[in-house]
DRENDO-1510 file (C-alpha; in Angstrom, 1 decimal, always signed):
<recs>
REC; n; res; u; v; w
REC; 1; MET; +29.1; +10.4; +26.4 .
REC; 2; ALA; +31.2; +11.2; +23.5 .
REC; 3; VAL; +29.5; +8.2; +21.6 .
REC; 4; ILE; +26.3; +9.3; +22.8 .
REC; 5; ARG; +26.7; +13.0; +20.6 .
REC; 6; GLU; +29.2; +10.9; +17.6 .
REC; 7; HIS; +25.4; +8.4; +17.3 .
REC; 8; GLN; +23.5; +12.1; +17.0 .
REC; 9; ARG; +26.5; +13.1; +14.4 .
REC; 10; VAL; +25.6; +10.9; +12.5 .
REC; 11; GLN; +22.5; +10.2; +12.5 .
REC; 12; LEU; +22.0; +14.4; +11.6 .
REC; 13; TRP; +23.9; +14.0; +8.7 .
REC; 14; ILE; +22.3; +10.7; +7.7 .
REC; 15; LEU; +19.0; +13.0; +7.5 .
REC; 16; ILE; +20.8; +15.4; +6.0 .
REC; 17; LEU; +21.6; +13.4; +3.2 .
REC; 18; ALA; +17.7; +11.9; +3.3 .
REC; 19; GLY; +16.8; +15.7; +1.9 .
REC; 20; VAL; +19.9; +15.9; -0.7 .
REC; 21; PHE; +18.2; +13.1; -2.3 .
REC; 22; HIS; +14.8; +14.0; -1.6 .
REC; 23; THR; +15.2; +17.2; -3.0 .
REC; 24; PHE; +16.5; +15.7; -6.0 .
REC; 25; ASP; +14.2; +13.8; -6.7 .
REC; 26; GLN; +11.2; +15.7; -6.9 .
REC; 27; TRP; +13.3; +18.1; -9.4 .
REC; 28; ARG; +14.1; +15.1; -11.1 .
REC; 29; ARG; +10.2; +14.3; -11.0 .
REC; 30; THR; +9.1; +18.1; -11.8 .
REC; 31; LEU; +11.5; +18.7; -15.4 .
REC; 32; LEU; +10.7; +14.7; -16.2 .
REC; 33; PRO; +6.4; +15.5; -17.8 .
REC; 34; PHE; +8.0; +18.0; -19.7 .
REC; 35; LEU; +10.9; +16.3; -20.5 .
REC; 36; GLN; +9.0; +13.7; -21.6 .
REC; 37; TRP; +6.9; +15.7; -24.8 .
REC; 38; HIS; +10.8; +15.5; -26.6 .
REC; 39; ILE; +9.9; +12.2; -27.2 .
REC; 40; LYS; +9.8; +11.1; -30.8 .
REC; 41; PRO; +7.5; +9.6; -32.0 .
REC; 42; GLN; +5.2; +11.8; -29.9 .
REC; 43; PRO; +4.2; +9.6; -26.9 .
REC; 44; THR; +0.0; +9.9; -25.5 .
REC; 45; PHE; -0.8; +9.8; -22.3 .
REC; 46; TYR; -0.8; +5.8; -22.3 .
REC; 47; SER; +2.7; +5.6; -23.6 .
REC; 48; ILE; +3.8; +7.7; -20.8 .
REC; 49; GLY; +2.4; +6.3; -18.5 .
REC; 50; VAL; +4.0; +2.7; -19.7 .
REC; 51; LEU; +7.0; +4.6; -19.6 .
REC; 52; ASN; +6.9; +5.5; -16.1 .
REC; 53; SER; +4.8; +1.9; -15.5 .
REC; 54; VAL; +8.1; +0.4; -17.0 .
REC; 55; GLY; +10.3; +2.8; -14.1 .
REC; 56; HIS; +8.3; +1.8; -11.6 .
REC; 57; PHE; +8.4; -2.2; -11.9 .
REC; 58; ALA; +11.9; -1.6; -12.7 .
REC; 59; THR; +12.4; -0.1; -8.8 .
REC; 60; LEU; +9.9; -2.7; -7.6 .
REC; 61; PHE; +11.9; -5.7; -9.3 .
REC; 62; GLY; +15.8; -3.7; -7.7 .
REC; 63; THR; +14.5; -3.7; -4.2 .
REC; 64; PRO; +16.2; -7.2; -2.8 .
REC; 65; PHE; +19.1; -6.4; -5.0 .
REC; 66; ALA; +19.3; -3.6; -3.5 .
REC; 67; ALA; +19.1; -5.0; -0.1 .
REC; 68; GLN; +21.7; -7.4; -0.9 .
REC; 69; LEU; +24.0; -5.4; -2.2 .
REC; 70; ILE; +23.5; -3.7; +1.0 .
REC; 71; ASP; +23.9; -6.8; +3.5 .
REC; 72; SER; +27.4; -7.7; +1.0 .
REC; 73; ASN; +29.2; -4.2; +0.7 .
REC; 74; GLY; +27.6; -2.4; +3.3 .
REC; 75; CYS; +25.9; +1.3; +3.4 .
REC; 76; TRP; +28.9; +3.4; +2.8 .
REC; 77; GLU; +30.3; +1.8; -0.3 .
REC; 78; SER; +26.6; +0.7; -1.6 .
REC; 79; ALA; +25.9; +4.9; -1.0 .
REC; 80; LEU; +28.0; +5.8; -3.5 .
REC; 81; ILE; +26.6; +3.0; -6.1 .
REC; 82; LEU; +23.5; +3.5; -5.8 .
REC; 83; SER; +23.6; +7.3; -6.1 .
REC; 84; LEU; +25.6; +6.8; -9.0 .
REC; 85; ILE; +23.7; +5.1; -11.2 .
REC; 86; THR; +20.7; +7.8; -10.0 .
REC; 87; ALA; +22.3; +10.2; -11.5 .
REC; 88; ILE; +23.7; +8.8; -14.1 .
REC; 89; HIS; +20.0; +7.5; -16.0 .
REC; 90; ALA; +18.6; +11.5; -14.6 .
REC; 91; ILE; +21.1; +12.7; -17.0 .
REC; 92; MET; +20.5; +10.3; -19.5 .
REC; 93; VAL; +16.7; +10.4; -20.3 .
REC; 94; SER; +17.1; +14.3; -20.4 .
REC; 95; GLU; +19.2; +13.5; -23.7 .
REC; 96; VAL; +17.7; +11.2; -24.7 .
REC; 97; THR; +14.7; +11.4; -27.1 .
REC; 98; ASP; +14.1; +7.7; -29.0 .
REC; 99; PHE; +11.5; +6.3; -27.1 .
REC; 100; TYR; +12.4; +3.0; -27.3 .
REC; 101; ILE; +15.5; +4.6; -25.5 .
REC; 102; PHE; +14.1; +5.9; -23.5 .
REC; 103; GLY; +11.8; +3.0; -22.0 .
REC; 104; PHE; +15.3; +1.4; -21.8 .
REC; 105; LEU; +17.0; +3.9; -19.4 .
REC; 106; GLN; +14.1; +3.1; -17.3 .
REC; 107; CYS; +15.6; +0.0; -16.0 .
REC; 108; LEU; +18.1; +2.3; -14.5 .
REC; 109; LEU; +15.4; +2.7; -12.0 .
REC; 110; ALA; +16.6; -0.1; -10.5 .
REC; 111; ALA; +19.2; +1.4; -8.8 .
REC; 112; ASN; +16.4; +4.2; -7.3 .
REC; 113; GLN; +17.3; +2.6; -3.5 .
REC; 114; LEU; +18.5; +4.9; -1.3 .
REC; 115; PRO; +15.4; +5.7; +0.9 .
REC; 116; LEU; +15.7; +1.9; +1.1 .
REC; 117; LEU; +19.5; +2.5; +1.9 .
REC; 118; PHE; +18.7; +5.5; +4.9 .
REC; 119; ASP; +16.4; +3.1; +7.0 .
REC; 120; THR; +19.1; +0.4; +6.8 .
REC; 121; MET; +22.0; +3.9; +7.8 .
REC; 122; ILE; +19.5; +4.6; +10.6 .
REC; 123; GLY; +19.2; +1.2; +12.2 .
REC; 124; GLN; +22.7; +0.3; +12.1 .
REC; 125; SER; +23.9; +4.0; +13.7 .
REC; 126; VAL; +21.5; +3.1; +16.9 .
REC; 127; ALA; +23.5; +2.2; +19.3 .
REC; 128; ASP; +22.9; -1.5; +20.3 .
REC; 129; ASP; +21.5; -1.0; +24.2 .
REC; 130; GLU; +19.5; +0.9; +22.5 .
REC; 131; SER; +15.7; +0.4; +22.4 .
REC; 132; ASP; +13.2; -0.6; +19.6 .
REC; 133; LYS; +11.6; +3.0; +20.2 .
REC; 134; MET; +14.3; +5.1; +20.2 .
REC; 135; ARG; +15.1; +3.2; +16.2 .
REC; 136; ALA; +11.5; +4.1; +15.5 .
REC; 137; GLN; +11.2; +7.2; +16.2 .
REC; 138; LEU; +14.6; +7.9; +14.2 .
REC; 139; LEU; +13.0; +6.3; +11.7 .
REC; 140; MET; +10.0; +8.4; +11.9 .
REC; 141; GLN; +12.5; +11.5; +11.5 .
REC; 142; LEU; +13.4; +10.9; +8.3 .
REC; 143; THR; +9.9; +11.7; +6.7 .
REC; 144; ILE; +11.2; +15.8; +8.2 .
REC; 145; PRO; +13.5; +16.2; +5.1 .
REC; 146; GLN; +11.2; +14.0; +3.0 .
REC; 147; SER; +8.0; +16.8; +3.6 .
REC; 148; ILE; +10.1; +20.3; +3.7 .
REC; 149; ALA; +11.8; +18.2; -0.2 .
REC; 150; TYR; +8.5; +17.6; -1.2 .
REC; 151; ALA; +8.4; +21.4; -1.6 .
REC; 152; ALA; +11.5; +22.3; -2.0 .
REC; 153; GLY; +12.7; +20.5; -4.4 .
REC; 154; PRO; +10.3; +21.7; -7.6 .
REC; 155; TYR; +10.8; +25.2; -6.2 .
REC; 156; PHE; +14.2; +24.7; -6.8 .
REC; 157; ALA; +13.8; +23.7; -11.0 .
REC; 158; ILE; +11.4; +27.2; -11.4 .
REC; 159; GLN; +14.5; +28.9; -10.0 .
REC; 160; VAL; +16.7; +27.9; -11.6 .
REC; 161; ILE; +14.5; +27.9; -15.0 .
REC; 162; PHE; +14.0; +31.3; -15.0 .
REC; 163; PHE; +17.3; +32.9; -13.2 .
REC; 164; PHE; +19.9; +30.6; -15.4 .
REC; 165; THR; +18.4; +28.5; -17.9 .
REC; 166; SER; +15.3; +27.8; -19.7 .
REC; 167; ASN; +17.2; +24.6; -20.9 .
REC; 168; LEU; +15.4; +21.4; -19.1 .
REC; 169; SER; +17.6; +19.5; -19.8 .
REC; 170; ALA; +20.8; +21.2; -18.8 .
REC; 171; SER; +18.6; +22.0; -15.0 .
REC; 172; MET; +18.5; +18.3; -14.9 .
REC; 173; ILE; +22.2; +17.5; -14.7 .
REC; 174; GLY; +23.1; +20.1; -13.2 .
REC; 175; ALA; +20.8; +18.8; -10.2 .
REC; 176; SER; +22.0; +15.9; -11.2 .
REC; 177; LEU; +25.5; +16.4; -10.8 .
REC; 178; SER; +25.0; +18.7; -7.8 .
REC; 179; PHE; +23.4; +15.3; -5.9 .
REC; 180; PHE; +26.2; +13.0; -6.7 .
REC; 181; ILE; +28.7; +15.3; -5.5 .
REC; 182; LEU; +26.6; +16.3; -2.9 .
REC; 183; THR; +26.4; +13.0; -1.5 .
REC; 184; ALA; +30.0; +11.8; -2.2 .
REC; 185; LEU; +31.1; +14.8; -0.2 .
REC; 186; ILE; +28.7; +13.4; +2.9 .
REC; 187; ILE; +29.8; +9.9; +3.0 .
REC; 188; TYR; +33.5; +9.7; +1.5 .
REC; 189; PHE; +33.9; +13.3; +4.3 .
REC; 190; VAL; +31.8; +12.5; +7.0 .
REC; 191; ILE; +30.2; +9.3; +7.2 .
REC; 192; PRO; +32.6; +6.5; +9.7 .
REC; 193; ARG; +33.7; +4.3; +7.5 .
REC; 194; ASN; +34.0; +1.9; +9.8 .
REC; 195; LYS; +30.9; +2.1; +10.9 .
REC; 196; PHE; +28.7; +1.3; +8.0 .
REC; 197; THR; +31.3; -1.7; +6.1 .
REC; 198; ARG; +30.8; -5.0; +4.6 .
REC; 199; GLY; +28.0; -7.3; +6.1 .
REC; 200; PRO; +27.9; -11.2; +7.0 .
REC; 201; GLN; +26.8; -11.1; +3.6 .
REC; 202; HIS; +28.6; -11.6; -0.8 .
REC; 203; SER; +25.9; -12.9; -2.6 .
REC; 204; TYR; +25.1; -10.1; -5.2 .
REC; 205; LEU; +21.7; -12.2; -5.6 .
REC; 206; PRO; +18.8; -12.1; -3.6 .
REC; 207; SER; +17.3; -15.2; -1.7 .
REC; 208; ILE; +14.1; -16.3; -2.4 .
REC; 209; THR; +13.8; -19.1; +0.3 .
REC; 210; ALA; +14.5; -15.2; +2.1 .
REC; 211; TYR; +11.7; -13.8; +1.1 .
REC; 212; THR; +9.3; -17.0; +0.8 .
REC; 213; GLU; +9.9; -17.3; +4.4 .
REC; 214; MET; +9.0; -13.4; +5.5 .
REC; 215; LEU; +5.7; -13.6; +3.2 .
REC; 216; SER; +4.5; -16.7; +5.1 .
REC; 217; ASN; +4.0; -14.2; +8.4 .
REC; 218; GLN; +0.6; -13.5; +8.0 .
REC; 219; ASN; +0.9; -10.0; +9.8 .
REC; 220; LEU; +3.0; -9.1; +7.0 .
REC; 221; ARG; +1.1; -10.3; +4.2 .
REC; 222; TRP; -1.9; -7.5; +5.9 .
REC; 223; SER; +1.4; -5.3; +6.1 .
REC; 224; LEU; +1.5; -5.5; +2.1 .
REC; 225; LEU; -1.9; -5.2; +1.1 .
REC; 226; PHE; -2.9; -2.3; +3.1 .
REC; 227; LEU; +0.3; -0.9; +1.4 .
REC; 228; ILE; -1.2; -1.9; -2.1 .
REC; 229; PHE; -4.4; -0.2; -1.6 .
REC; 230; VAL; -2.9; +2.9; +0.0 .
REC; 231; ALA; -0.4; +3.2; -2.7 .
REC; 232; ALA; -1.0; +2.3; -5.7 .
REC; 233; PRO; -4.7; +4.9; -6.1 .
REC; 234; TYR; -1.9; +8.2; -4.7 .
REC; 235; ALA; +0.7; +6.4; -7.5 .
REC; 236; CYS; -2.2; +6.9; -10.5 .
REC; 237; TYR; -2.9; +10.0; -9.0 .
REC; 238; GLU; +0.4; +11.3; -9.5 .
REC; 239; GLN; +1.6; +10.0; -12.8 .
REC; 240; VAL; -1.6; +11.2; -13.6 .
REC; 241; ILE; -1.5; +15.1; -12.5 .
REC; 242; ARG; +2.3; +15.3; -13.7 .
REC; 243; VAL; +1.7; +14.4; -17.3 .
REC; 244; ALA; -1.6; +16.7; -17.3 .
REC; 245; LEU; +0.0; +19.7; -16.1 .
REC; 246; PRO; +2.9; +20.3; -18.5 .
REC; 247; VAL; -0.4; +19.3; -21.5 .
REC; 248; HIS; -1.9; +22.7; -20.0 .
REC; 249; HIS; +0.4; +24.7; -18.9 .
REC; 250; ILE; +2.5; +24.4; -22.5 .
REC; 251; PHE; -0.9; +24.8; -24.6 .
REC; 252; GLU; -2.4; +27.1; -22.3 .
REC; 253; PRO; -0.1; +30.2; -21.7 .
REC; 254; SER; -1.8; +31.9; -19.3 .
REC; 255; SER; -2.4; +29.2; -17.3 .
REC; 256; PHE; +1.7; +28.9; -17.1 .
REC; 257; LEU; +1.9; +32.7; -16.3 .
REC; 258; LYS; -0.2; +31.7; -13.2 .
REC; 259; LEU; +2.0; +29.2; -12.2 .
REC; 260; VAL; +4.7; +32.0; -12.4 .
REC; 261; SER; +3.9; +34.6; -10.6 .
REC; 262; THR; +1.7; +32.4; -8.1 .
REC; 263; ILE; +5.5; +30.8; -7.6 .
REC; 264; PHE; +7.2; +34.5; -7.5 .
REC; 265; LYS; +4.8; +36.7; -4.6 .
</recs>
């Protein structure tokens, strides 16, 4: 019984950790489009799309390396490393105004792999005698803090701007530092290190052969194709909306006033 309670305690803190990250991520995504309009030379819709595409490609490219890092160093150390790089990226892009430096810093999003880490931690926190159904249920629970963060992140970002500082860079830096400090405290003092130690792998380079063998699975290929058809339109829609909203509210003060009045109702 004590072992079961310990597993449940760890799983609860992993969900809290996921909520902290997703809240910060939505906070960052809310402020980033406004910060991008401070870049020189003045970016166009197309150039902002290019910058965002570089970030998404870096995230995609970094996924196998993050997976290898988790296998080599374990979840405990990987969580600290990935969260630190993610926070550093958010702080640096909030201060940069040069277009090319901003694009280069987008490469740091290769470390934006904490959702992958949470999935792994949930899987490792489940006892060996528990069924795959239980593992699937716990993984689905990760969507709960993520859903809450979709509302909490933008809300906190707006509250900080209106009650503390109108400086977007200061808000981004505060969010980044809060995210890393909370993550480090939870990882260091709550998550048991002996449960998420180094894995059997000791190489930091992903195995191309392993991924080739995975792609030979027909079911996996169809799943990836389905994800592409679902995720690609959503990603495009999200980027267009996030870029268009700052322009609309910057050049239409009445629209900005409506946004504020809606938030504070």
